[in-house]
N, CA, C and O atoms as CSV, one atom per row, in Angstrom:
chain,resi,resn,atom,element,x,y,z
A,1,MET,N,N,0.831,-1.181,0.000
A,1,MET,CA,C,0.000,0.000,0.000
A,1,MET,C,C,0.875,1.243,0.000
A,1,MET,O,O,1.940,1.279,0.615
A,2,LYS,N,N,0.405,2.239,-0.693
A,2,LYS,CA,C,1.138,3.499,-0.718
A,2,LYS,C,C,0.926,4.240,0.599
A,2,LYS,O,O,-0.191,4.282,1.115
A,3,PRO,N,N,1.980,4.816,1.137
A,3,PRO,CA,C,1.823,5.560,2.397
A,3,PRO,C,C,1.150,6.913,2.163
A,3,PRO,O,O,1.296,7.520,1.102
A,4,ASP,N,N,0.413,7.371,3.173
A,4,ASP,CA,C,-0.181,8.714,3.232
A,4,ASP,C,C,-1.256,8.987,2.186
A,4,ASP,O,O,-1.498,10.152,1.868
A,5,ILE,N,N,-1.915,7.957,1.635
A,5,ILE,CA,C,-3.020,8.221,0.710
A,5,ILE,C,C,-4.357,7.751,1.282
A,5,ILE,O,O,-5.411,8.107,0.756
A,6,HIS,N,N,-4.325,6.966,2.337
A,6,HIS,CA,C,-5.555,6.438,2.914
A,6,HIS,C,C,-6.034,7.325,4.057
A,6,HIS,O,O,-5.218,7.877,4.796
A,7,PRO,N,N,-7.356,7.469,4.210
A,7,PRO,CA,C,-7.872,8.284,5.320
A,7,PRO,C,C,-7.612,7.609,6.663
A,7,PRO,O,O,-7.431,6.394,6.744
A,8,ASN,N,N,-7.598,8.408,7.690
A,8,ASN,CA,C,-7.348,7.930,9.043
A,8,ASN,C,C,-8.595,7.211,9.563
A,8,ASN,O,O,-9.645,7.834,9.720
A,9,TYR,N,N,-8.488,5.911,9.829
A,9,TYR,CA,C,-9.597,5.119,10.363
A,9,TYR,C,C,-9.453,5.051,11.876
A,9,TYR,O,O,-8.407,4.652,12.389
A,10,ARG,N,N,-10.513,5.444,12.592
A,10,ARG,CA,C,-10.448,5.498,14.051
A,10,ARG,C,C,-11.849,5.322,14.628
A,10,ARG,O,O,-12.838,5.350,13.896
A,11,GLN,N,N,-11.925,5.143,15.931
A,11,GLN,CA,C,-13.206,5.064,16.625
A,11,GLN,C,C,-13.758,6.480,16.797
A,11,GLN,O,O,-13.057,7.377,17.263
A,12,VAL,N,N,-15.026,6.669,16.412
A,12,VAL,CA,C,-15.679,7.966,16.495
A,12,VAL,C,C,-16.982,7.794,17.268
A,12,VAL,O,O,-17.659,6.776,17.127
A,13,LEU,N,N,-17.332,8.783,18.080
A,13,LEU,CA,C,-18.573,8.768,18.842
A,13,LEU,C,C,-19.619,9.573,18.078
A,13,LEU,O,O,-19.469,10.780,17.888
A,14,PHE,N,N,-20.682,8.893,17.639
A,14,PHE,CA,C,-21.802,9.544,16.967
A,14,PHE,C,C,-22.922,9.723,17.984
A,14,PHE,O,O,-23.192,8.831,18.788
A,15,HIS,N,N,-23.574,10.890,17.941
A,15,HIS,CA,C,-24.645,11.212,18.882
A,15,HIS,C,C,-25.917,11.506,18.093
A,15,HIS,O,O,-25.979,12.483,17.347
A,16,ASP,N,N,-26.932,10.657,18.260
A,16,ASP,CA,C,-28.241,10.900,17.672
A,16,ASP,C,C,-28.966,11.866,18.603
A,16,ASP,O,O,-29.406,11.484,19.688
A,17,THR,N,N,-29.086,13.114,18.173
A,17,THR,CA,C,-29.631,14.152,19.047
A,17,THR,C,C,-31.133,14.009,19.263
A,17,THR,O,O,-31.636,14.456,20.294
A,18,SER,N,N,-31.863,13.409,18.339
A,18,SER,CA,C,-33.306,13.287,18.520
A,18,SER,C,C,-33.660,12.177,19.513
A,18,SER,O,O,-34.674,12.276,20.204
A,19,ALA,N,N,-32.840,11.121,19.597
A,19,ALA,CA,C,-33.103,10.031,20.542
A,19,ALA,C,C,-32.162,10.075,21.738
A,19,ALA,O,O,-32.299,9.275,22.664
A,20,ASP,N,N,-31.206,11.003,21.728
A,20,ASP,CA,C,-30.180,11.127,22.759
A,20,ASP,C,C,-29.479,9.784,23.002
A,20,ASP,O,O,-29.389,9.300,24.131
A,21,HIS,N,N,-28.989,9.203,21.907
A,21,HIS,CA,C,-28.307,7.909,21.956
A,21,HIS,C,C,-26.918,8.057,21.338
A,21,HIS,O,O,-26.749,8.758,20.340
A,22,TYR,N,N,-25.929,7.398,21.933
A,22,TYR,CA,C,-24.544,7.477,21.460
A,22,TYR,C,C,-24.123,6.157,20.819
A,22,TYR,O,O,-24.466,5.080,21.308
A,23,PHE,N,N,-23.368,6.255,19.707
A,23,PHE,CA,C,-22.812,5.100,19.015
A,23,PHE,C,C,-21.310,5.283,18.907
A,23,PHE,O,O,-20.847,6.348,18.498
A,24,LYS,N,N,-20.545,4.269,19.265
A,24,LYS,CA,C,-19.094,4.280,19.076
A,24,LYS,C,C,-18.796,3.338,17.912
A,24,LYS,O,O,-18.950,2.122,18.034
A,25,ILE,N,N,-18.369,3.906,16.779
A,25,ILE,CA,C,-18.180,3.135,15.555
A,25,ILE,C,C,-16.889,3.578,14.892
A,25,ILE,O,O,-16.513,4.748,14.971
A,26,GLY,N,N,-16.214,2.648,14.241
A,26,GLY,CA,C,-15.038,2.990,13.457
A,26,GLY,C,C,-15.438,3.759,12.212
A,26,GLY,O,O,-16.377,3.368,11.517
A,27,SER,N,N,-14.737,4.850,11.918
A,27,SER,CA,C,-15.099,5.695,10.793
A,27,SER,C,C,-13.884,6.474,10.301
A,27,SER,O,O,-12.892,6.629,11.012
A,28,THR,N,N,-13.988,6.956,9.075
A,28,THR,CA,C,-12.954,7.819,8.506
A,28,THR,C,C,-13.418,9.271,8.412
A,28,THR,O,O,-12.742,10.094,7.795
A,29,ILE,N,N,-14.564,9.595,9.016
A,29,ILE,CA,C,-15.097,10.953,8.949
A,29,ILE,C,C,-14.132,11.928,9.627
A,29,ILE,O,O,-13.505,11.610,10.637
A,30,LYS,N,N,-14.034,13.109,9.047
A,30,LYS,CA,C,-13.143,14.135,9.606
A,30,LYS,C,C,-13.960,15.067,10.492
A,30,LYS,O,O,-14.987,15.598,10.070
A,31,THR,N,N,-13.504,15.256,11.701
A,31,THR,CA,C,-14.156,16.164,12.636
A,31,THR,C,C,-13.110,16.751,13.577
A,31,THR,O,O,-12.136,16.091,13.940
A,32,ASP,N,N,-13.332,18.004,13.962
A,32,ASP,CA,C,-12.448,18.665,14.917
A,32,ASP,C,C,-13.035,18.644,16.327
A,32,ASP,O,O,-12.355,18.999,17.290
A,33,ARG,N,N,-14.297,18.229,16.448
A,33,ARG,CA,C,-14.972,18.224,17.744
A,33,ARG,C,C,-14.595,16.964,18.523
A,33,ARG,O,O,-14.420,15.893,17.942
A,34,THR,N,N,-14.475,17.102,19.834
A,34,THR,CA,C,-14.214,15.963,20.713
A,34,THR,C,C,-15.155,16.045,21.902
A,34,THR,O,O,-15.688,17.110,22.215
A,35,ILE,N,N,-15.354,14.904,22.563
A,35,ILE,CA,C,-16.210,14.844,23.741
A,35,ILE,C,C,-15.669,13.757,24.667
A,35,ILE,O,O,-15.110,12.760,24.212
A,36,GLU,N,N,-15.843,13.962,25.958
A,36,GLU,CA,C,-15.448,12.941,26.923
A,36,GLU,C,C,-16.638,12.026,27.160
A,36,GLU,O,O,-17.722,12.492,27.513
A,37,PHE,N,N,-16.442,10.728,26.969
A,37,PHE,CA,C,-17.512,9.744,27.103
A,37,PHE,C,C,-16.926,8.475,27.705
A,37,PHE,O,O,-15.965,7.916,27.175
A,38,GLU,N,N,-17.496,8.030,28.794
A,38,GLU,CA,C,-17.046,6.829,29.508
A,38,GLU,C,C,-15.563,6.889,29.873
A,38,GLU,O,O,-14.846,5.894,29.765
A,39,GLY,N,N,-15.122,8.050,30.299
A,39,GLY,CA,C,-13.764,8.219,30.785
A,39,GLY,C,C,-12.698,8.384,29.721
A,39,GLY,O,O,-11.512,8.395,30.048
A,40,ALA,N,N,-13.080,8.515,28.453
A,40,ALA,CA,C,-12.104,8.705,27.375
A,40,ALA,C,C,-12.567,9.857,26.489
A,40,ALA,O,O,-13.748,10.203,26.473
A,41,VAL,N,N,-11.637,10.438,25.762
A,41,VAL,CA,C,-11.953,11.523,24.836
A,41,VAL,C,C,-12.048,10.940,23.431
A,41,VAL,O,O,-11.123,10.280,22.957
A,42,TRP,N,N,-13.189,11.194,22.764
A,42,TRP,CA,C,-13.459,10.640,21.445
A,42,TRP,C,C,-13.725,11.752,20.436
A,42,TRP,O,O,-14.216,12.814,20.817
A,43,PRO,N,N,-13.416,11.537,19.164
A,43,PRO,CA,C,-13.909,12.440,18.114
A,43,PRO,C,C,-15.437,12.361,18.113
A,43,PRO,O,O,-16.001,11.287,18.325
A,44,TYR,N,N,-16.106,13.485,17.878
A,44,TYR,CA,C,-17.549,13.595,18.102
A,44,TYR,C,C,-18.262,14.120,16.866
A,44,TYR,O,O,-17.852,15.118,16.273
A,45,VAL,N,N,-19.353,13.424,16.478
A,45,VAL,CA,C,-20.177,13.836,15.343
A,45,VAL,C,C,-21.639,13.721,15.761
A,45,VAL,O,O,-22.037,12.707,16.336
A,46,THR,N,N,-22.451,14.755,15.479
A,46,THR,CA,C,-23.877,14.700,15.790
A,46,THR,C,C,-24.659,14.245,14.566
A,46,THR,O,O,-24.282,14.526,13.428
A,47,LEU,N,N,-25.760,13.536,14.822
A,47,LEU,CA,C,-26.659,13.060,13.774
A,47,LEU,C,C,-28.074,13.508,14.094
A,47,LEU,O,O,-28.446,13.618,15.263
A,48,ASP,N,N,-28.864,13.766,13.059
A,48,ASP,CA,C,-30.268,14.088,13.265
A,48,ASP,C,C,-31.114,12.823,13.352
A,48,ASP,O,O,-32.062,12.756,14.134
A,49,VAL,N,N,-30.765,11.812,12.541
A,49,VAL,CA,C,-31.540,10.577,12.488
A,49,VAL,C,C,-30.582,9.400,12.437
A,49,VAL,O,O,-29.587,9.429,11.713
A,50,SER,N,N,-30.885,8.370,13.203
A,50,SER,CA,C,-30.125,7.123,13.158
A,50,SER,C,C,-31.111,5.969,13.324
A,50,SER,O,O,-32.324,6.182,13.310
A,51,SER,N,N,-30.603,4.767,13.479
A,51,SER,CA,C,-31.487,3.622,13.649
A,51,SER,C,C,-32.252,3.680,14.963
A,51,SER,O,O,-33.265,2.996,15.106
A,52,GLU,N,N,-31.800,4.470,15.919
A,52,GLU,CA,C,-32.511,4.615,17.195
A,52,GLU,C,C,-33.738,5.508,17.081
A,52,GLU,O,O,-34.664,5.382,17.883
A,53,SER,N,N,-33.763,6.411,16.097
A,53,SER,CA,C,-34.868,7.362,16.025
A,53,SER,C,C,-35.659,7.288,14.724
A,53,SER,O,O,-36.736,7.879,14.646
A,54,HIS,N,N,-35.177,6.594,13.705
A,54,HIS,CA,C,-35.882,6.533,12.427
A,54,HIS,C,C,-37.110,5.631,12.552
A,54,HIS,O,O,-37.006,4.530,13.094
A,55,PRO,N,N,-38.271,6.076,12.062
A,55,PRO,CA,C,-39.503,5.292,12.206
A,55,PRO,C,C,-39.427,3.903,11.578
A,55,PRO,O,O,-40.074,2.981,12.076
A,56,TYR,N,N,-38.676,3.724,10.524
A,56,TYR,CA,C,-38.580,2.413,9.883
A,56,TYR,C,C,-37.946,1.387,10.820
A,56,TYR,O,O,-38.385,0.238,10.872
A,57,TYR,N,N,-36.918,1.797,11.559
A,57,TYR,CA,C,-36.216,0.872,12.439
A,57,TYR,C,C,-36.874,0.736,13.809
A,57,TYR,O,O,-36.721,-0.295,14.465
A,58,THR,N,N,-37.601,1.758,14.250
A,58,THR,CA,C,-38.225,1.692,15.567
A,58,THR,C,C,-39.601,1.049,15.521
A,58,THR,O,O,-40.131,0.672,16.566
A,59,GLY,N,N,-40.203,0.911,14.327
A,59,GLY,CA,C,-41.525,0.312,14.190
A,59,GLY,C,C,-42.650,1.254,14.534
A,59,GLY,O,O,-43.778,0.808,14.743
A,60,LYS,N,N,-42.383,2.542,14.600
A,60,LYS,CA,C,-43.400,3.520,14.967
A,60,LYS,C,C,-44.008,4.211,13.747
A,60,LYS,O,O,-44.619,5.272,13.874
A,61,GLN,N,N,-43.842,3.617,12.580
A,61,GLN,CA,C,-44.402,4.220,11.380
A,61,GLN,C,C,-45.833,3.743,11.177
A,61,GLN,O,O,-46.236,2.722,11.735
A,62,LYS,N,N,-46.596,4.475,10.381
A,62,LYS,CA,C,-47.950,4.052,10.063
A,62,LYS,C,C,-47.875,2.851,9.134
A,62,LYS,O,O,-47.054,2.812,8.218
A,63,ASP,N,N,-48.717,1.899,9.370
A,63,ASP,CA,C,-48.745,0.708,8.530
A,63,ASP,C,C,-50.028,0.748,7.706
A,63,ASP,O,O,-51.068,0.254,8.142
A,64,PHE,N,N,-49.951,1.337,6.516
A,64,PHE,CA,C,-51.130,1.515,5.685
A,64,PHE,C,C,-51.619,0.200,5.093
A,64,PHE,O,O,-52.801,0.087,4.767
A,65,ALA,N,N,-50.768,-0.779,4.946
A,65,ALA,CA,C,-51.161,-2.034,4.325
A,65,ALA,C,C,-52.191,-2.780,5.179
A,65,ALA,O,O,-52.992,-3.541,4.637
A,66,LYS,N,N,-52.187,-2.582,6.487
A,66,LYS,CA,C,-53.098,-3.319,7.356
A,66,LYS,C,C,-54.505,-2.749,7.353
A,66,LYS,O,O,-55.468,-3.505,7.474
A,67,GLU,N,N,-54.652,-1.442,7.218
A,67,GLU,CA,C,-55.989,-0.886,7.344
A,67,GLU,C,C,-56.715,-0.778,6.012
A,67,GLU,O,O,-57.944,-0.720,6.014
A,68,GLY,N,N,-56.033,-0.749,4.887
A,68,GLY,CA,C,-56.672,-0.730,3.581
A,68,GLY,C,C,-57.076,0.654,3.142
A,68,GLY,O,O,-57.245,1.558,3.961
A,69,SER,N,N,-57.230,0.815,1.834
A,69,SER,CA,C,-57.527,2.129,1.272
A,69,SER,C,C,-58.961,2.554,1.561
A,69,SER,O,O,-59.208,3.744,1.756
A,70,ALA,N,N,-59.915,1.625,1.595
A,70,ALA,CA,C,-61.303,1.993,1.892
A,70,ALA,C,C,-61.440,2.501,3.320
A,70,ALA,O,O,-62.162,3.467,3.566
A,71,ALA,N,N,-60.758,1.866,4.257
A,71,ALA,CA,C,-60.809,2.310,5.648
A,71,ALA,C,C,-60.171,3.687,5.798
A,71,ALA,O,O,-60.669,4.526,6.548
A,72,ARG,N,N,-59.076,3.918,5.089
A,72,ARG,CA,C,-58.442,5.245,5.143
A,72,ARG,C,C,-59.364,6.310,4.559
A,72,ARG,O,O,-59.463,7.412,5.100
A,73,PHE,N,N,-60.048,5.981,3.444
A,73,PHE,CA,C,-60.966,6.932,2.835
A,73,PHE,C,C,-62.102,7.275,3.797
A,73,PHE,O,O,-62.430,8.447,3.984
A,74,ASN,N,N,-62.701,6.250,4.407
A,74,ASN,CA,C,-63.807,6.488,5.346
A,74,ASN,C,C,-63.350,7.254,6.577
A,74,ASN,O,O,-64.106,8.055,7.126
A,75,GLN,N,N,-62.145,7.018,7.004
A,75,GLN,CA,C,-61.630,7.744,8.165
A,75,GLN,C,C,-61.461,9.213,7.830
A,75,GLN,O,O,-61.750,10.073,8.662
A,76,ARG,N,N,-60.997,9.517,6.626
A,76,ARG,CA,C,-60.759,10.911,6.252
A,76,ARG,C,C,-62.039,11.634,5.830
A,76,ARG,O,O,-62.245,12.789,6.201
A,77,PHE,N,N,-62.909,10.955,5.050
A,77,PHE,CA,C,-64.050,11.642,4.450
A,77,PHE,C,C,-65.399,11.063,4.866
A,77,PHE,O,O,-66.430,11.480,4.338
A,78,GLY,N,N,-65.418,10.124,5.786
A,78,GLY,CA,C,-66.661,9.480,6.203
A,78,GLY,C,C,-67.654,10.428,6.832
A,78,GLY,O,O,-68.861,10.214,6.720
A,79,ARG,N,N,-67.193,11.445,7.477
A,79,ARG,CA,C,-68.108,12.389,8.138
A,79,ARG,C,C,-68.933,13.165,7.108
A,79,ARG,O,O,-70.040,13.610,7.413
A,80,PHE,N,N,-68.399,13.331,5.880
A,80,PHE,CA,C,-69.147,14.028,4.839
A,80,PHE,C,C,-70.207,13.121,4.232
A,80,PHE,O,O,-71.257,13.593,3.798
A,81,LEU,N,N,-69.934,11.818,4.199
A,81,LEU,CA,C,-70.851,10.859,3.602
A,81,LEU,C,C,-72.017,10.520,4.516
A,81,LEU,O,O,-73.083,10.142,4.030
A,82,SER,N,N,-71.845,10.642,5.811
A,82,SER,CA,C,-72.895,10.249,6.756
A,82,SER,C,C,-74.000,11.291,6.894
A,82,SER,O,O,-75.053,10.995,7.457
A,83,LYS,N,N,-73.781,12.499,6.395
A,83,LYS,CA,C,-74.796,13.546,6.495
A,83,LYS,C,C,-75.918,13.282,5.478
A,83,LYS,O,O,-75.655,12.995,4.311
A,84,THR,N,N,-77.137,13.380,5.929
A,84,THR,CA,C,-78.297,13.214,5.038
A,84,THR,C,C,-78.788,14.600,4.627
A,84,THR,O,O,-78.734,15.558,5.398
A,85,LYS,N,N,-79.259,14.671,3.412
A,85,LYS,CA,C,-79.715,15.978,2.897
A,85,LYS,C,C,-81.195,16.082,2.909
A,85,LYS,O,O,-81.745,17.109,2.511
């Protein structure tokens, strides 16, 4: 391997700010920020969304396949259909 052409691979602390969860993962991301965590100083990167807070991974998303399109229609517009003229 050629020297000095590869990025620096190291342990980095990622912080999911929406779920307030920390991940320690090996990465080549460049950051000047550091934070003390569990008695050591780590390079620090903040995230808006990760597997801890994303609805797909947490299972907190709406599941439209279970309720069906007719049920969704009646839920949204059923009050207009029930009125008699």
